[in-house]
N, CA, C and O atoms as CSV, one atom per row, in Angstrom:
chain,resi,resn,atom,element,x,y,z
A,1,MET,N,N,13.028,-3.522,77.484
A,1,MET,CA,C,13.798,-3.368,76.258
A,1,MET,C,C,13.348,-4.367,75.194
A,1,MET,O,O,13.404,-4.066,74.001
A,2,ASN,N,N,12.914,-5.528,75.603
A,2,ASN,CA,C,12.432,-6.553,74.689
A,2,ASN,C,C,11.188,-6.061,73.963
A,2,ASN,O,O,11.010,-6.348,72.779
A,3,GLU,N,N,10.315,-5.317,74.665
A,3,GLU,CA,C,9.125,-4.761,74.033
A,3,GLU,C,C,9.494,-3.718,72.994
A,3,GLU,O,O,8.863,-3.641,71.940
A,4,ASP,N,N,10.506,-2.919,73.281
A,4,ASP,CA,C,10.970,-1.907,72.314
A,4,ASP,C,C,11.518,-2.573,71.058
A,4,ASP,O,O,11.278,-2.113,69.942
A,5,GLU,N,N,12.264,-3.670,71.254
A,5,GLU,CA,C,12.815,-4.386,70.109
A,5,GLU,C,C,11.691,-4.991,69.273
A,5,GLU,O,O,11.735,-4.920,68.044
A,6,ASN,N,N,10.703,-5.574,69.903
A,6,ASN,CA,C,9.570,-6.130,69.179
A,6,ASN,C,C,8.810,-5.030,68.455
A,6,ASN,O,O,8.401,-5.200,67.306
A,7,THR,N,N,8.631,-3.939,69.107
A,7,THR,CA,C,7.925,-2.831,68.502
A,7,THR,C,C,8.711,-2.315,67.302
A,7,THR,O,O,8.140,-2.089,66.235
A,8,PHE,N,N,10.032,-2.127,67.471
A,8,PHE,CA,C,10.860,-1.683,66.348
A,8,PHE,C,C,10.827,-2.710,65.220
A,8,PHE,O,O,10.687,-2.351,64.051
A,9,PHE,N,N,10.955,-3.979,65.572
A,9,PHE,CA,C,10.929,-5.045,64.576
A,9,PHE,C,C,9.594,-5.061,63.836
A,9,PHE,O,O,9.557,-5.174,62.611
A,10,GLU,N,N,8.513,-4.947,64.577
A,10,GLU,CA,C,7.195,-4.962,63.947
A,10,GLU,C,C,6.996,-3.745,63.063
A,10,GLU,O,O,6.439,-3.859,61.972
A,11,LYS,N,N,7.446,-2.573,63.521
A,11,LYS,CA,C,7.322,-1.364,62.700
A,11,LYS,C,C,8.163,-1.479,61.436
A,11,LYS,O,O,7.722,-1.099,60.352
A,12,GLU,N,N,9.355,-1.997,61.579
A,12,GLU,CA,C,10.244,-2.153,60.419
A,12,GLU,C,C,9.666,-3.181,59.438
A,12,GLU,O,O,9.720,-2.992,58.223
A,13,ARG,N,N,9.117,-4.265,59.983
A,13,ARG,CA,C,8.491,-5.286,59.142
A,13,ARG,C,C,7.304,-4.710,58.390
A,13,ARG,O,O,7.146,-4.977,57.199
A,14,GLU,N,N,6.474,-3.934,59.048
A,14,GLU,CA,C,5.324,-3.300,58.399
A,14,GLU,C,C,5.767,-2.304,57.338
A,14,GLU,O,O,5.166,-2.220,56.267
A,15,ARG,N,N,6.828,-1.547,57.642
A,15,ARG,CA,C,7.335,-0.584,56.670
A,15,ARG,C,C,7.856,-1.293,55.417
A,15,ARG,O,O,7.558,-0.896,54.291
A,16,LEU,N,N,8.637,-2.348,55.639
A,16,LEU,CA,C,9.181,-3.107,54.504
A,16,LEU,C,C,8.080,-3.812,53.724
A,16,LEU,O,O,8.135,-3.884,52.496
A,17,THR,N,N,7.086,-4.331,54.428
A,17,THR,CA,C,5.957,-4.980,53.759
A,17,THR,C,C,5.206,-3.974,52.896
A,17,THR,O,O,4.835,-4.284,51.763
A,18,ALA,N,N,4.982,-2.780,53.420
A,18,ALA,CA,C,4.298,-1.730,52.652
A,18,ALA,C,C,5.130,-1.319,51.440
A,18,ALA,O,O,4.591,-1.081,50.358
A,19,GLU,N,N,6.442,-1.237,51.629
A,19,GLU,CA,C,7.336,-0.863,50.517
A,19,GLU,C,C,7.306,-1.932,49.421
A,19,GLU,O,O,7.257,-1.610,48.234
A,20,ILE,N,N,7.337,-3.191,49.824
A,20,ILE,CA,C,7.287,-4.296,48.853
A,20,ILE,C,C,5.940,-4.297,48.134
A,20,ILE,O,O,5.881,-4.481,46.919
A,21,THR,N,N,4.861,-4.092,48.887
A,21,THR,CA,C,3.521,-4.050,48.284
A,21,THR,C,C,3.431,-2.915,47.272
A,21,THR,O,O,2.893,-3.086,46.179
A,22,SER,N,N,3.960,-1.764,47.646
A,22,SER,CA,C,3.951,-0.620,46.738
A,22,SER,C,C,4.756,-0.921,45.471
A,22,SER,O,O,4.354,-0.564,44.364
A,23,GLY,N,N,5.906,-1.589,45.657
A,23,GLY,CA,C,6.727,-1.964,44.509
A,23,GLY,C,C,6.005,-2.916,43.571
A,23,GLY,O,O,6.081,-2.775,42.350
A,24,PHE,N,N,5.295,-3.899,44.152
A,24,PHE,CA,C,4.536,-4.838,43.316
A,24,PHE,C,C,3.387,-4.145,42.590
A,24,PHE,O,O,3.104,-4.462,41.435
A,25,GLU,N,N,2.726,-3.205,43.255
A,25,GLU,CA,C,1.639,-2.465,42.602
A,25,GLU,C,C,2.184,-1.629,41.442
A,25,GLU,O,O,1.565,-1.547,40.381
A,26,GLU,N,N,3.338,-1.016,41.652
A,26,GLU,CA,C,3.964,-0.234,40.573
A,26,GLU,C,C,4.369,-1.142,39.425
A,26,GLU,O,O,4.184,-0.794,38.259
A,27,LEU,N,N,4.924,-2.312,39.752
A,27,LEU,CA,C,5.310,-3.284,38.723
A,27,LEU,C,C,4.097,-3.748,37.927
A,27,LEU,O,O,4.163,-3.849,36.702
A,28,LEU,N,N,2.993,-4.030,38.609
A,28,LEU,CA,C,1.774,-4.460,37.936
A,28,LEU,C,C,1.243,-3.368,37.021
A,28,LEU,O,O,0.829,-3.648,35.896
A,29,SER,N,N,1.251,-2.129,37.492
A,29,SER,CA,C,0.793,-1.004,36.680
A,29,SER,C,C,1.669,-0.833,35.433
A,29,SER,O,O,1.163,-0.617,34.332
A,30,SER,N,N,2.987,-0.935,35.626
A,30,SER,CA,C,3.907,-0.808,34.492
A,30,SER,C,C,3.718,-1.944,33.494
A,30,SER,O,O,3.786,-1.726,32.284
A,31,SER,N,N,3.481,-3.160,33.994
A,31,SER,CA,C,3.254,-4.310,33.114
A,31,SER,C,C,1.974,-4.127,32.304
A,31,SER,O,O,1.931,-4.450,31.117
A,32,ASN,N,N,0.936,-3.608,32.952
A,32,ASN,CA,C,-0.313,-3.350,32.226
A,32,ASN,C,C,-0.121,-2.301,31.150
A,32,ASN,O,O,-0.637,-2.440,30.041
A,33,THR,N,N,0.625,-1.244,31.474
A,33,THR,CA,C,0.906,-0.197,30.489
A,33,THR,C,C,1.690,-0.779,29.316
A,33,THR,O,O,1.385,-0.496,28.158
A,34,LEU,N,N,2.695,-1.586,29.618
A,34,LEU,CA,C,3.493,-2.222,28.567
A,34,LEU,C,C,2.631,-3.112,27.685
A,34,LEU,O,O,2.775,-3.087,26.463
A,35,ASN,N,N,1.745,-3.893,28.273
A,35,ASN,CA,C,0.857,-4.764,27.495
A,35,ASN,C,C,-0.037,-3.955,26.568
A,35,ASN,O,O,-0.234,-4.333,25.413
A,36,ARG,N,N,-0.584,-2.837,27.066
A,36,ARG,CA,C,-1.432,-1.996,26.214
A,36,ARG,C,C,-0.634,-1.430,25.042
A,36,ARG,O,O,-1.122,-1.400,23.912
A,37,LYS,N,N,0.587,-0.983,25.309
A,37,LYS,CA,C,1.431,-0.435,24.237
A,37,LYS,C,C,1.769,-1.510,23.212
A,37,LYS,O,O,1.756,-1.249,22.008
A,38,LEU,N,N,2.071,-2.709,23.682
A,38,LEU,CA,C,2.375,-3.803,22.751
A,38,LEU,C,C,1.172,-4.143,21.890
A,38,LEU,O,O,1.317,-4.413,20.698
A,39,GLU,N,N,-0.022,-4.133,22.487
A,39,GLU,CA,C,-1.235,-4.384,21.704
A,39,GLU,C,C,-1.444,-3.294,20.665
A,39,GLU,O,O,-1.857,-3.583,19.542
A,40,GLU,N,N,-1.163,-2.032,21.028
A,40,GLU,CA,C,-1.282,-0.937,20.061
A,40,GLU,C,C,-0.303,-1.123,18.909
A,40,GLU,O,O,-0.658,-0.933,17.746
A,41,VAL,N,N,0.932,-1.496,19.239
A,41,VAL,CA,C,1.946,-1.691,18.196
A,41,VAL,C,C,1.548,-2.827,17.268
A,41,VAL,O,O,1.681,-2.707,16.050
A,42,LEU,N,N,1.066,-3.917,17.825
A,42,LEU,CA,C,0.645,-5.047,16.989
A,42,LEU,C,C,-0.529,-4.649,16.096
A,42,LEU,O,O,-0.590,-5.057,14.936
A,43,GLY,N,N,-1.447,-3.867,16.623
A,43,GLY,CA,C,-2.571,-3.394,15.815
A,43,GLY,C,C,-2.103,-2.503,14.686
A,43,GLY,O,O,-2.601,-2.604,13.565
A,44,MET,N,N,-1.139,-1.623,14.976
A,44,MET,CA,C,-0.612,-0.734,13.937
A,44,MET,C,C,0.141,-1.547,12.891
A,44,MET,O,O,0.077,-1.240,11.701
A,45,THR,N,N,0.851,-2.579,13.326
A,45,THR,CA,C,1.596,-3.416,12.387
A,45,THR,C,C,0.644,-4.058,11.390
A,45,THR,O,O,0.944,-4.127,10.199
A,46,ARG,N,N,-0.493,-4.525,11.867
A,46,ARG,CA,C,-1.477,-5.131,10.965
A,46,ARG,C,C,-1.997,-4.094,9.973
A,46,ARG,O,O,-2.187,-4.397,8.796
A,47,GLU,N,N,-2.227,-2.868,10.452
A,47,GLU,CA,C,-2.692,-1.810,9.552
A,47,GLU,C,C,-1.623,-1.490,8.511
A,47,GLU,O,O,-1.935,-1.289,7.338
A,48,TYR,N,N,-0.360,-1.445,8.942
A,48,TYR,CA,C,0.718,-1.142,8.010
A,48,TYR,C,C,0.902,-2.246,6.983
A,48,TYR,O,O,1.273,-1.971,5.841
A,49,GLU,N,N,0.652,-3.479,7.366
A,49,GLU,CA,C,0.746,-4.579,6.399
A,49,GLU,C,C,-0.262,-4.387,5.275
A,49,GLU,O,O,0.050,-4.631,4.110
A,50,THR,N,N,-1.462,-3.955,5.618
A,50,THR,CA,C,-2.491,-3.705,4.617
A,50,THR,C,C,-2.064,-2.569,3.692
A,50,THR,O,O,-2.187,-2.670,2.471
A,51,ILE,N,N,-1.568,-1.498,4.281
A,51,ILE,CA,C,-1.127,-0.347,3.494
A,51,ILE,C,C,0.067,-0.731,2.626
A,51,ILE,O,O,0.143,-0.338,1.461
A,52,ALA,N,N,1.002,-1.499,3.191
A,52,ALA,CA,C,2.181,-1.923,2.430
A,52,ALA,C,C,1.777,-2.795,1.244
A,52,ALA,O,O,2.340,-2.664,0.157
A,53,ALA,N,N,0.818,-3.671,1.446
A,53,ALA,CA,C,0.346,-4.517,0.342
A,53,ALA,C,C,-0.292,-3.671,-0.754
A,53,ALA,O,O,-0.113,-3.945,-1.941
A,54,LEU,N,N,-1.033,-2.644,-0.354
A,54,LEU,CA,C,-1.648,-1.746,-1.325
A,54,LEU,C,C,-0.580,-1.012,-2.135
A,54,LEU,O,O,-0.672,-0.933,-3.360
A,55,TRP,N,N,0.433,-0.476,-1.449
A,55,TRP,CA,C,1.503,0.232,-2.162
A,55,TRP,C,C,2.316,-0.710,-3.047
A,55,TRP,O,O,2.757,-0.318,-4.127
A,56,GLN,N,N,2.516,-1.942,-2.600
A,56,GLN,CA,C,3.243,-2.909,-3.417
A,56,GLN,C,C,2.474,-3.202,-4.703
A,56,GLN,O,O,3.068,-3.287,-5.777
A,57,THR,N,N,1.161,-3.354,-4.597
A,57,THR,CA,C,0.334,-3.576,-5.778
A,57,THR,C,C,0.421,-2.386,-6.724
A,57,THR,O,O,0.535,-2.553,-7.938
A,58,PHE,N,N,0.365,-1.183,-6.157
A,58,PHE,CA,C,0.474,0.038,-6.967
A,58,PHE,C,C,1.838,0.091,-7.653
A,58,PHE,O,O,1.925,0.412,-8.839
A,59,HIS,N,N,2.898,-0.223,-6.915
A,59,HIS,CA,C,4.250,-0.203,-7.476
A,59,HIS,C,C,4.380,-1.208,-8.634
A,59,HIS,O,O,4.932,-0.886,-9.686
A,60,GLU,N,N,3.871,-2.410,-8.428
A,60,GLU,CA,C,3.945,-3.427,-9.482
A,60,GLU,C,C,3.148,-2.997,-10.710
A,60,GLU,O,O,3.574,-3.220,-11.843
A,61,LEU,N,N,1.996,-2.382,-10.481
A,61,LEU,CA,C,1.184,-1.891,-11.589
A,61,LEU,C,C,1.936,-0.820,-12.371
A,61,LEU,O,O,1.979,-0.846,-13.601
A,62,MET,N,N,2.530,0.125,-11.636
A,62,MET,CA,C,3.264,1.204,-12.304
A,62,MET,C,C,4.509,0.676,-13.010
A,62,MET,O,O,4.839,1.128,-14.107
A,63,ARG,N,N,5.193,-0.270,-12.392
A,63,ARG,CA,C,6.379,-0.848,-13.024
A,63,ARG,C,C,5.982,-1.585,-14.298
A,63,ARG,O,O,6.689,-1.518,-15.303
A,64,GLY,N,N,4.853,-2.287,-14.258
A,64,GLY,CA,C,4.376,-2.998,-15.443
A,64,GLY,C,C,4.026,-2.033,-16.560
A,64,GLY,O,O,4.328,-2.307,-17.721
A,65,GLN,N,N,3.393,-0.901,-16.235
A,65,GLN,CA,C,3.070,0.103,-17.248
A,65,GLN,C,C,4.336,0.744,-17.799
A,65,GLN,O,O,4.408,1.060,-18.987
A,66,LYS,N,N,5.340,0.940,-16.936
A,66,LYS,CA,C,6.600,1.537,-17.388
A,66,LYS,C,C,7.303,0.596,-18.372
A,66,LYS,O,O,7.826,1.034,-19.397
A,67,GLU,N,N,7.307,-0.697,-18.050
A,67,GLU,CA,C,7.938,-1.676,-18.939
A,67,GLU,C,C,7.182,-1.766,-20.262
A,67,GLU,O,O,7.798,-1.872,-21.322
A,68,GLU,N,N,5.847,-1.724,-20.203
A,68,GLU,CA,C,5.062,-1.742,-21.430
A,68,GLU,C,C,5.312,-0.481,-22.242
A,68,GLU,O,O,5.416,-0.535,-23.467
A,69,GLY,N,N,5.409,0.651,-21.559
A,69,GLY,CA,C,5.673,1.919,-22.237
A,69,GLY,C,C,7.041,1.920,-22.896
A,69,GLY,O,O,7.200,2.462,-23.989
A,70,ALA,N,N,8.033,1.319,-22.245
A,70,ALA,CA,C,9.374,1.240,-22.823
A,70,ALA,C,C,9.363,0.344,-24.059
A,70,ALA,O,O,10.029,0.645,-25.049
A,71,ALA,N,N,8.611,-0.750,-24.005
A,71,ALA,CA,C,8.536,-1.646,-25.158
A,71,ALA,C,C,7.833,-0.951,-26.321
A,71,ALA,O,O,8.249,-1.075,-27.472
A,72,VAL,N,N,6.766,-0.220,-26.010
A,72,VAL,CA,C,6.051,0.512,-27.058
A,72,VAL,C,C,6.942,1.603,-27.614
A,72,VAL,O,O,6.941,1.839,-28.822
A,73,GLN,N,N,7.694,2.266,-26.772
A,73,GLN,CA,C,8.563,3.354,-27.217
A,73,GLN,C,C,9.665,2.807,-28.120
A,73,GLN,O,O,10.017,3.438,-29.116
A,74,GLU,N,N,10.214,1.640,-27.783
A,74,GLU,CA,C,11.246,1.042,-28.625
A,74,GLU,C,C,10.683,0.683,-29.995
A,74,GLU,O,O,11.362,0.852,-31.008
A,75,GLN,N,N,9.452,0.191,-30.034
A,75,GLN,CA,C,8.852,-0.197,-31.298
A,75,GLN,C,C,8.515,1.024,-32.146
A,75,GLN,O,O,8.664,0.998,-33.368
A,76,SER,N,N,8.064,2.083,-31.500
A,76,SER,CA,C,7.603,3.236,-32.259
A,76,SER,C,C,8.640,4.347,-32.325
A,76,SER,O,O,8.299,5.488,-32.636
A,77,GLN,N,N,9.876,4.041,-32.043
A,77,GLN,CA,C,10.911,5.055,-32.070
A,77,GLN,C,C,11.087,5.586,-33.492
A,77,GLN,O,O,11.171,4.810,-34.445
A,78,GLY,N,N,11.140,6.884,-33.627
A,78,GLY,CA,C,11.330,7.500,-34.928
A,78,GLY,C,C,10.052,8.007,-35.552
A,78,GLY,O,O,10.112,8.659,-36.595
A,79,LEU,N,N,8.888,7.740,-34.962
A,79,LEU,CA,C,7.628,8.220,-35.507
A,79,LEU,C,C,7.365,9.635,-35.004
A,79,LEU,O,O,7.544,9.915,-33.819
A,80,PRO,N,N,6.940,10.529,-35.897
A,80,PRO,CA,C,6.638,11.873,-35.463
A,80,PRO,C,C,5.510,11.876,-34.424
A,80,PRO,O,O,4.555,11.107,-34.530
A,81,GLY,N,N,5.633,12.746,-33.428
A,81,GLY,CA,C,4.630,12.870,-32.390
A,81,GLY,C,C,4.840,11.927,-31.218
A,81,GLY,O,O,4.083,11.991,-30.249
A,82,THR,N,N,5.832,11.061,-31.268
A,82,THR,CA,C,6.076,10.143,-30.164
A,82,THR,C,C,7.180,10.644,-29.254
A,82,THR,O,O,7.396,10.080,-28.181
A,83,GLY,N,N,7.876,11.684,-29.655
A,83,GLY,CA,C,8.991,12.185,-28.866
A,83,GLY,C,C,10.282,11.482,-29.200
A,83,GLY,O,O,11.348,11.892,-28.743
A,84,GLY,N,N,10.206,10.438,-29.984
A,84,GLY,CA,C,11.403,9.686,-30.360
A,84,GLY,C,C,11.858,10.001,-31.765
A,84,GLY,O,O,12.847,9.441,-32.238
A,85,HIS,N,N,11.150,10.892,-32.443
A,85,HIS,CA,C,11.478,11.240,-33.816
A,85,HIS,C,C,12.707,12.143,-33.825
A,85,HIS,O,O,12.747,13.162,-33.135
A,86,VAL,N,N,13.688,11.765,-34.600
A,86,VAL,CA,C,14.913,12.552,-34.705
A,86,VAL,C,C,15.027,13.037,-36.145
A,86,VAL,O,O,14.980,12.246,-37.086
A,87,LEU,N,N,15.175,14.343,-36.300
A,87,LEU,CA,C,15.366,14.901,-37.648
A,87,LEU,C,C,16.792,14.672,-38.094
A,87,LEU,O,O,17.724,14.859,-37.312
A,88,SER,N,N,16.975,14.273,-39.331
A,88,SER,CA,C,18.314,14.029,-39.833
A,88,SER,C,C,18.838,15.249,-40.540
A,88,SER,O,O,19.964,15.237,-41.037
């Protein structure tokens, strides 16, 4: 009976060891996948920063032209052909 207990114990130990090993391999695989995804996200973030800076420059340029256009429109209000001419 002692041999049966040792055999059962050894089989159970091997089964649990294999299960733990499998769990660690799955954990390692998942960690590697997570690291790759994080690297992709960080790379995309850098690309978006470049695009965002470009759009911000465009927005500031357009806002500056709009403000200049408003100042010019205020100065030239009432002149025919400017759209601000009002017939009395």
